[in-house]
GUDO-403855 format. One record per residue (C-alpha): z, y, x. Coordinates in Angstrom, 1 decimal. Layout:
N
up: Z	north: Y	east: X .
...
//
This chain:
235
up: 9.6	north: -0.2	east: 13.8 .
up: 7.1	north: 2.1	east: 12.1 .
up: 8.6	north: 5.1	east: 13.7 .
up: 8.8	north: 3.6	east: 17.2 .
up: 5.3	north: 2.2	east: 17.0 .
up: 3.8	north: 5.6	east: 16.1 .
up: 6.2	north: 7.6	east: 18.3 .
up: 5.6	north: 5.5	east: 21.4 .
up: 1.9	north: 4.9	east: 20.6 .
up: 2.0	north: 1.1	east: 20.8 .
up: -0.6	north: 0.6	east: 18.0 .
up: -1.1	north: 4.0	east: 16.4 .
up: -3.4	north: 4.4	east: 13.4 .
up: -6.6	north: 6.0	east: 14.8 .
up: -7.8	north: 8.7	east: 12.4 .
up: -8.3	north: 12.5	east: 12.1 .
up: -7.7	north: 14.4	east: 15.3 .
up: -6.2	north: 11.3	east: 17.0 .
up: -9.4	north: 9.3	east: 17.0 .
up: -12.9	north: 9.6	east: 18.5 .
up: -16.0	north: 10.2	east: 16.4 .
up: -16.9	north: 7.1	east: 14.4 .
up: -19.8	north: 5.5	east: 12.6 .
up: -18.6	north: 5.8	east: 9.0 .
up: -19.3	north: 9.1	east: 7.2 .
up: -16.0	north: 10.8	east: 6.8 .
up: -16.1	north: 11.4	east: 3.1 .
up: -17.1	north: 7.8	east: 2.4 .
up: -14.5	north: 6.4	east: 4.8 .
up: -11.6	north: 8.4	east: 3.4 .
up: -12.7	north: 7.8	east: -0.2 .
up: -12.6	north: 4.0	east: 0.5 .
up: -9.1	north: 4.3	east: 2.1 .
up: -7.7	north: 6.1	east: -0.9 .
up: -9.7	north: 4.3	east: -3.7 .
up: -8.9	north: 0.8	east: -2.4 .
up: -5.1	north: 0.9	east: -3.0 .
up: -5.6	north: 2.2	east: -6.5 .
up: -7.9	north: -0.7	east: -7.3 .
up: -5.6	north: -3.2	east: -5.7 .
up: -2.6	north: -1.8	east: -7.6 .
up: -4.5	north: -2.1	east: -11.0 .
up: -5.6	north: -5.6	east: -10.2 .
up: -2.0	north: -6.6	east: -9.3 .
up: -0.7	north: -5.0	east: -12.5 .
up: -3.3	north: -7.0	east: -14.5 .
up: -2.5	north: -10.2	east: -12.6 .
up: 1.2	north: -9.7	east: -13.3 .
up: 0.4	north: -9.7	east: -17.0 .
up: -0.4	north: -6.0	east: -17.7 .
up: 3.1	north: -5.0	east: -18.8 .
up: 2.9	north: -2.0	east: -21.0 .
up: 6.4	north: -0.7	east: -21.7 .
up: 7.0	north: 3.1	east: -21.3 .
up: 8.5	north: 2.4	east: -17.9 .
up: 5.4	north: 0.4	east: -16.7 .
up: 2.9	north: 2.9	east: -18.0 .
up: 4.6	north: 5.9	east: -16.5 .
up: 5.1	north: 4.3	east: -13.1 .
up: 1.5	north: 3.1	east: -13.0 .
up: 0.2	north: 6.5	east: -14.1 .
up: 2.1	north: 8.3	east: -11.3 .
up: 0.8	north: 5.9	east: -8.7 .
up: -2.8	north: 6.2	east: -9.9 .
up: -2.4	north: 10.0	east: -10.2 .
up: -1.5	north: 10.3	east: -6.5 .
up: -4.5	north: 8.4	east: -5.2 .
up: -6.9	north: 9.9	east: -7.8 .
up: -5.8	north: 13.3	east: -6.4 .
up: -6.5	north: 12.2	east: -2.9 .
up: -9.9	north: 10.9	east: -3.8 .
up: -10.8	north: 14.2	east: -5.5 .
up: -9.6	north: 16.1	east: -2.4 .
up: -11.9	north: 14.0	east: -0.2 .
up: -14.9	north: 14.8	east: -2.4 .
up: -14.2	north: 18.5	east: -3.1 .
up: -11.7	north: 20.0	east: -0.7 .
up: -11.4	north: 18.5	east: 2.8 .
up: -13.6	north: 19.5	east: 5.7 .
up: -14.2	north: 16.9	east: 8.4 .
up: -15.1	north: 17.5	east: 12.0 .
up: -15.9	north: 13.9	east: 12.8 .
up: -16.8	north: 10.6	east: 11.1 .
up: -14.4	north: 7.7	east: 10.7 .
up: -14.1	north: 4.7	east: 12.9 .
up: -14.7	north: 1.5	east: 10.9 .
up: -11.5	north: 0.1	east: 12.5 .
up: -9.6	north: 3.1	east: 11.0 .
up: -11.1	north: 2.6	east: 7.5 .
up: -10.0	north: -1.1	east: 7.6 .
up: -6.6	north: -0.4	east: 9.1 .
up: -5.6	north: 2.5	east: 6.8 .
up: -7.2	north: 0.9	east: 3.7 .
up: -5.3	north: -2.4	east: 4.4 .
up: -2.0	north: -0.6	east: 5.0 .
up: -2.3	north: 1.3	east: 1.7 .
up: -3.5	north: -1.8	east: -0.1 .
up: -0.6	north: -3.9	east: 1.1 .
up: 1.7	north: -1.1	east: 0.0 .
up: 0.0	north: -1.2	east: -3.4 .
up: 0.8	north: -4.9	east: -3.9 .
up: 4.4	north: -4.4	east: -2.9 .
up: 4.7	north: -1.3	east: -5.1 .
up: 3.2	north: -3.1	east: -8.1 .
up: 5.5	north: -6.0	east: -7.6 .
up: 8.5	north: -3.7	east: -7.3 .
up: 7.5	north: -1.7	east: -10.3 .
up: 6.4	north: -4.4	east: -12.7 .
up: 8.2	north: -7.6	east: -11.7 .
up: 11.6	north: -6.7	east: -10.4 .
up: 12.8	north: -4.5	east: -13.3 .
up: 14.2	north: -6.8	east: -16.1 .
up: 14.4	north: -5.9	east: -19.8 .
up: 17.8	north: -4.3	east: -19.2 .
up: 16.4	north: -2.0	east: -16.6 .
up: 13.4	north: -1.1	east: -18.7 .
up: 15.6	north: -0.2	east: -21.7 .
up: 18.0	north: 1.8	east: -19.5 .
up: 15.0	north: 3.7	east: -18.2 .
up: 14.6	north: 5.4	east: -21.6 .
up: 18.3	north: 6.4	east: -21.8 .
up: 18.3	north: 8.3	east: -18.5 .
up: 16.2	north: 11.4	east: -19.3 .
up: 17.8	north: 13.5	east: -16.6 .
up: 16.7	north: 11.1	east: -13.9 .
up: 13.2	north: 10.9	east: -15.3 .
up: 12.8	north: 14.7	east: -15.5 .
up: 14.3	north: 15.2	east: -12.1 .
up: 12.1	north: 12.5	east: -10.5 .
up: 9.0	north: 14.0	east: -12.3 .
up: 10.0	north: 17.4	east: -11.0 .
up: 10.3	north: 16.3	east: -7.4 .
up: 7.0	north: 14.3	east: -7.7 .
up: 5.1	north: 17.3	east: -9.2 .
up: 6.5	north: 19.7	east: -6.6 .
up: 5.5	north: 17.3	east: -3.8 .
up: 2.0	north: 16.9	east: -5.1 .
up: 1.5	north: 20.7	east: -5.4 .
up: 3.0	north: 21.3	east: -1.9 .
up: 0.7	north: 18.7	east: -0.5 .
up: -2.4	north: 20.1	east: -2.3 .
up: -1.6	north: 23.7	east: -1.4 .
up: -1.3	north: 22.9	east: 2.3 .
up: -4.4	north: 20.8	east: 2.2 .
up: -6.1	north: 23.8	east: 0.7 .
up: -4.8	north: 26.0	east: 3.5 .
up: -6.0	north: 23.6	east: 6.2 .
up: -9.5	north: 23.4	east: 4.5 .
up: -9.9	north: 27.2	east: 4.5 .
up: -8.8	north: 27.8	east: 8.1 .
up: -12.3	north: 27.3	east: 9.5 .
up: -15.2	north: 29.6	east: 9.1 .
up: -18.2	north: 28.1	east: 7.2 .
up: -20.1	north: 25.7	east: 9.5 .
up: -17.4	north: 25.5	east: 12.1 .
up: -15.8	north: 22.2	east: 13.1 .
up: -13.4	north: 23.7	east: 15.6 .
up: -9.7	north: 23.1	east: 15.2 .
up: -7.6	north: 26.2	east: 14.6 .
up: -3.8	north: 26.9	east: 14.5 .
up: -2.6	north: 26.4	east: 10.9 .
up: -0.8	north: 29.4	east: 9.3 .
up: 0.5	north: 30.3	east: 5.9 .
up: 2.7	north: 28.4	east: 3.5 .
up: 5.4	north: 26.4	east: 5.2 .
up: 3.5	north: 26.1	east: 8.5 .
up: 5.9	north: 28.5	east: 10.2 .
up: 8.8	north: 26.2	east: 9.3 .
up: 7.5	north: 22.7	east: 9.9 .
up: 4.4	north: 21.4	east: 11.7 .
up: 3.1	north: 19.2	east: 8.8 .
up: 4.1	north: 20.6	east: 5.4 .
up: 1.3	north: 18.5	east: 3.8 .
up: 3.3	north: 15.4	east: 5.0 .
up: 6.5	north: 16.9	east: 3.6 .
up: 4.7	north: 17.3	east: 0.2 .
up: 3.5	north: 13.7	east: 0.3 .
up: 7.0	north: 12.4	east: 1.1 .
up: 8.5	north: 14.5	east: -1.7 .
up: 6.0	north: 13.1	east: -4.2 .
up: 6.8	north: 9.5	east: -3.2 .
up: 10.5	north: 10.3	east: -3.3 .
up: 10.0	north: 11.6	east: -6.9 .
up: 8.0	north: 8.4	east: -7.7 .
up: 10.9	north: 6.3	east: -6.4 .
up: 13.5	north: 8.2	east: -8.4 .
up: 11.5	north: 7.6	east: -11.6 .
up: 10.9	north: 3.9	east: -10.8 .
up: 14.5	north: 3.6	east: -9.7 .
up: 14.7	north: 0.2	east: -8.1 .
up: 15.4	north: -1.1	east: -4.6 .
up: 11.9	north: -2.2	east: -3.9 .
up: 10.4	north: 1.3	east: -4.3 .
up: 13.1	north: 2.8	east: -2.0 .
up: 12.4	north: 0.1	east: 0.5 .
up: 8.7	north: 1.0	east: 0.5 .
up: 9.6	north: 4.7	east: 1.0 .
up: 11.6	north: 4.2	east: 4.2 .
up: 8.6	north: 3.1	east: 6.4 .
up: 6.5	north: 5.9	east: 5.0 .
up: 9.1	north: 8.4	east: 6.1 .
up: 9.4	north: 6.9	east: 9.5 .
up: 5.6	north: 6.8	east: 10.0 .
up: 5.0	north: 10.4	east: 9.0 .
up: 8.0	north: 11.7	east: 11.0 .
up: 6.5	north: 10.1	east: 14.2 .
up: 3.0	north: 11.4	east: 13.2 .
up: 4.4	north: 14.9	east: 12.8 .
up: 5.9	north: 14.7	east: 16.3 .
up: 2.5	north: 13.8	east: 17.8 .
up: 0.7	north: 16.5	east: 15.8 .
up: 3.1	north: 19.0	east: 17.3 .
up: 2.4	north: 17.7	east: 20.8 .
up: -1.3	north: 17.7	east: 20.1 .
up: -1.3	north: 21.4	east: 19.1 .
up: 0.7	north: 22.3	east: 22.1 .
up: -1.8	north: 20.6	east: 24.4 .
up: -4.8	north: 22.2	east: 22.8 .
up: -3.7	north: 25.8	east: 22.3 .
up: -2.2	north: 27.9	east: 25.1 .
up: -1.3	north: 30.5	east: 22.5 .
up: 0.4	north: 28.1	east: 20.0 .
up: 3.0	north: 30.4	east: 18.4 .
up: 5.5	north: 28.0	east: 17.0 .
up: 8.3	north: 26.3	east: 18.9 .
up: 9.6	north: 23.7	east: 16.5 .
up: 12.8	north: 21.9	east: 16.7 .
up: 12.0	north: 20.8	east: 13.1 .
up: 8.7	north: 19.0	east: 12.6 .
up: 8.7	north: 17.7	east: 9.1 .
up: 11.9	north: 18.2	east: 7.0 .
up: 13.2	north: 21.8	east: 7.0 .
up: 16.7	north: 22.0	east: 8.4 .
up: 16.8	north: 18.2	east: 8.9 .
up: 14.0	north: 16.9	east: 11.3 .
//
């Protein structure tokens, strides 16, 4: 449903290049969108009983690390060409916050004592998951950096992205984000986390498709003709 909704533009989330100028300062709007789910997650964790096994602390730390990174990028890295719609702040913030509740429940309620003790015995899975998570975060950060440095100082004009993996896929920053959440799910290793991952993949695949179409419509000299928009050699 997420893929069809975004792909067919039934009720697309209106932000970034796909939305008109709004009335909420961009940095404030995006900070709220990324800070809110972290607060909701921590409140949910506290409400659940603040479980503090090695499993719980690691999963919680990875979740908070992701959104802390995004908040820092909003403050220090990203360059915005337009303000946010209040509607978008509410939509995206609510979407992420709902995901925070589901993730907290999946991470701290579903795993029983057997699952938590088994967690410590599977060091390969933990290391592999952390490796995928870290690589995804770095991939996401690097391509956000490339996007932030494309424009000349003082310019708000969109330009064609280049460098990194932009010659292979239209949205390598999305690829990095999906890899980091995949690593998170591998570490957490329960059905609920993988279930949360599926709609995120569907949404960003559709978003990448529309990003490709948007660049084609805006730039006559757009150099890339992608058959793959998000996952190299897959989609």
